[in-house]
C-alpha positions as CSV (number, residue, x, y, z in Angstrom):
1,X,28.2,25.3,-19.0
2,X,30.8,22.3,-17.9
3,X,31.2,22.5,-14.0
4,X,28.3,24.9,-13.5
5,X,25.8,24.2,-11.2
6,X,22.3,25.4,-13.0
7,X,20.5,25.8,-9.4
8,X,20.1,28.1,-7.0
9,X,18.6,27.8,-3.9
10,X,16.0,30.5,-5.0
11,X,14.6,28.2,-7.4
12,X,14.1,25.4,-5.5
13,X,10.0,27.0,-4.8
14,X,10.1,27.4,-8.4
15,X,11.2,23.7,-9.8
16,X,10.5,21.8,-6.7
17,X,12.2,19.1,-4.0
18,X,12.4,16.4,-6.3
19,X,13.7,18.4,-9.3
20,X,16.6,19.7,-7.2
21,X,17.4,16.7,-6.0
22,X,17.9,14.9,-9.2
23,X,19.9,18.3,-10.3
24,X,21.6,17.7,-7.3
25,X,22.3,14.1,-7.6
26,X,23.3,14.5,-11.5
27,X,26.0,17.6,-10.8
28,X,27.6,14.9,-7.7
29,X,27.8,12.0,-10.7
30,X,29.8,14.8,-12.5
31,X,26.8,14.7,-15.4
32,X,26.6,18.1,-17.3
33,X,25.1,17.4,-20.5
34,X,21.9,17.8,-19.4
35,X,22.5,22.0,-18.9
36,X,21.0,22.7,-22.0
37,X,17.5,21.5,-20.9
38,X,17.7,22.8,-17.8
39,X,18.1,26.2,-19.1
40,X,15.5,25.6,-21.7
41,X,12.8,25.0,-19.2
42,X,13.4,27.9,-17.0
43,X,13.1,29.9,-20.4
44,X,10.0,28.9,-20.7
45,X,9.0,29.3,-16.7
46,X,8.2,25.2,-16.5
47,X,5.6,24.1,-13.6
48,X,7.1,22.0,-11.0
49,X,5.1,18.8,-12.9
50,X,7.2,20.1,-16.0
51,X,10.7,20.1,-14.2
52,X,9.9,16.6,-12.6
53,X,8.5,15.0,-15.7
54,X,11.2,16.6,-18.1
55,X,14.0,15.6,-15.1
56,X,12.7,12.4,-14.2
57,X,13.4,11.2,-18.0
58,X,16.9,13.2,-18.4
59,X,18.1,11.2,-15.4
60,X,17.0,7.7,-16.6
61,X,18.9,8.6,-19.9
62,X,22.2,9.9,-18.1
63,X,22.0,6.7,-15.9
64,X,21.6,4.5,-18.8
65,X,24.2,5.4,-20.8
66,X,26.7,6.1,-18.0
67,X,25.8,1.8,-16.9
68,X,26.1,1.0,-21.0
69,X,29.5,3.0,-21.5
70,X,27.8,5.2,-24.0
71,X,30.2,8.1,-24.9
72,X,28.3,12.0,-24.3
73,X,29.0,13.7,-27.3
74,X,25.4,12.4,-28.6
75,X,23.8,13.2,-25.6
76,X,25.8,17.3,-25.7
77,X,23.7,17.3,-29.1
78,X,20.5,15.3,-28.7
79,X,19.9,17.6,-25.0
80,X,20.5,20.8,-26.6
81,X,18.9,19.9,-29.9
82,X,15.5,18.8,-27.5
83,X,16.2,22.0,-25.3
84,X,16.2,24.3,-28.2
85,X,12.9,22.8,-29.6
86,X,11.3,23.0,-26.0
87,X,12.4,27.2,-25.9
88,X,10.8,27.5,-29.7
89,X,7.6,25.6,-28.9
90,X,7.0,26.6,-25.1
91,X,6.3,22.7,-24.5
92,X,8.1,19.6,-23.6
93,X,5.8,17.2,-24.2
94,X,6.7,16.2,-28.0
95,X,10.6,16.6,-26.4
96,X,10.1,14.1,-23.5
97,X,8.4,11.4,-26.3
98,X,11.1,11.9,-28.5
99,X,13.9,11.4,-25.5
100,X,11.8,8.5,-25.0
101,X,11.8,7.1,-28.1
102,X,15.4,8.1,-29.3
103,X,17.4,7.7,-26.4
104,X,15.4,4.5,-24.1
105,X,13.8,2.9,-27.3
106,X,16.1,2.6,-30.0
107,X,19.3,2.8,-27.7
108,X,19.4,2.1,-24.4
109,X,17.0,-0.4,-23.9
110,X,16.5,-2.7,-21.3
111,X,18.3,-5.6,-23.4
112,X,21.2,-3.6,-23.4
113,X,21.2,-2.7,-19.5
114,X,20.5,-5.7,-18.1
115,X,23.4,-6.8,-20.5
116,X,25.7,-5.0,-19.3
117,X,24.4,-4.9,-15.4
118,X,25.6,-8.3,-15.3
119,X,29.7,-7.4,-15.9
120,X,29.5,-3.3,-14.7
121,X,32.3,-3.0,-11.9
122,X,30.6,-1.0,-9.1
123,X,34.1,-1.1,-7.4
124,X,35.3,1.9,-9.7
125,X,32.6,3.9,-8.8
126,X,31.2,3.5,-6.0
127,X,29.3,7.3,-6.3
128,X,27.2,5.6,-8.5
129,X,26.2,2.2,-7.1
130,X,25.3,4.6,-4.0
131,X,23.4,6.7,-6.8
132,X,21.4,3.8,-8.2
133,X,20.6,1.9,-4.5
134,X,18.9,5.2,-3.2
135,X,17.1,5.3,-6.3
136,X,15.7,1.4,-5.9
137,X,15.5,1.9,-2.3
138,X,12.9,5.1,-2.7
139,X,10.9,3.4,-5.8
140,X,9.9,0.8,-3.4
141,X,9.5,2.7,0.0
142,X,6.1,4.1,-1.9
143,X,8.2,7.0,-2.6
144,X,8.6,7.9,1.0
145,X,12.8,9.7,0.4
146,X,14.9,10.4,3.3
147,X,16.2,13.4,2.1
148,X,18.5,14.5,-0.3
149,X,20.9,11.6,-0.2
150,X,23.3,12.8,-2.8
151,X,26.2,9.6,-3.7
152,X,29.1,11.7,-2.3
153,X,27.3,12.1,1.4
154,X,30.3,10.7,3.8
155,X,27.0,9.3,5.9
156,X,26.0,6.5,3.5
157,X,28.0,4.1,3.0
158,X,28.2,1.1,0.5
159,X,27.9,-2.3,2.4
160,X,28.4,-5.9,0.8
161,X,25.4,-8.3,1.3
162,X,29.1,-11.4,0.6
163,X,31.4,-10.6,2.7
164,X,34.6,-9.4,1.0
165,X,36.3,-11.2,3.5
166,X,33.9,-13.9,4.6
167,X,35.1,-16.3,7.1
168,X,34.2,-19.2,5.6
169,X,34.1,-18.8,1.5
170,X,32.0,-22.2,1.3
171,X,28.8,-20.9,2.9
172,X,28.5,-18.4,-0.1
173,X,29.1,-21.1,-2.4
174,X,32.8,-20.3,-3.1
175,X,36.2,-21.5,-3.0
176,X,38.5,-18.9,-2.3
177,X,39.2,-14.9,-2.7
178,X,40.6,-16.4,-6.1
179,X,36.9,-18.1,-6.9
180,X,36.0,-16.7,-10.0
181,X,31.8,-16.9,-8.7
182,X,33.5,-14.7,-5.7
183,X,35.0,-12.3,-8.0
184,X,32.3,-11.5,-10.5
185,X,29.4,-11.6,-7.8
186,X,31.4,-9.5,-5.0
187,X,30.9,-6.0,-6.8
188,X,27.8,-6.4,-8.8
189,X,24.3,-4.2,-7.7
190,X,22.9,-7.4,-6.3
191,X,25.8,-8.0,-3.9
192,X,25.5,-4.3,-2.9
193,X,23.1,-2.5,-0.2
194,X,23.5,1.1,1.6
195,X,24.7,1.8,5.1
196,X,23.6,4.9,6.9
197,X,25.7,5.8,9.9
198,X,29.2,4.9,10.8
199,X,31.6,3.3,8.4
200,X,31.4,-0.4,9.5
């Protein structure tokens, strides 16, 4: 299934806009290990709520795994295993609980994410930064989506709060572009924001 988009426009009514948005975003970030789960959900004719619940969990796992630099082999096995369980039981509840316990609670903990975020260099993956910032923005925007804003969208740009070339480095507590504090802060998520419109 690598490289194959499991979603066709005709399925939007079945799975809902939120699920389509999540799938499109995961595909834009080149995530593919989750495909067996999507096919299993189609197989059991899952409801929109079940699709949304499952895909939200899958998205959470995939994003966390990328932050910590985890490989995908374990996820491919995990998702294939749980997809098989879903088809056999025709229920997603146990699989969602297992994914949360095995992937989040045991492996991709908040503590590990926090530690990894302190050194994650978003200059090497701007699409990923866009995706995380969009999710954060929508979470704290009373769930009012701006729409299907994929990280590949050319109208969405990353902007730096502390400029890449400040007029006066001392305004930002730094001495120069070579200052270790400047280098460490420039591409951290907390110094990035989304800009909608022409590149500035």
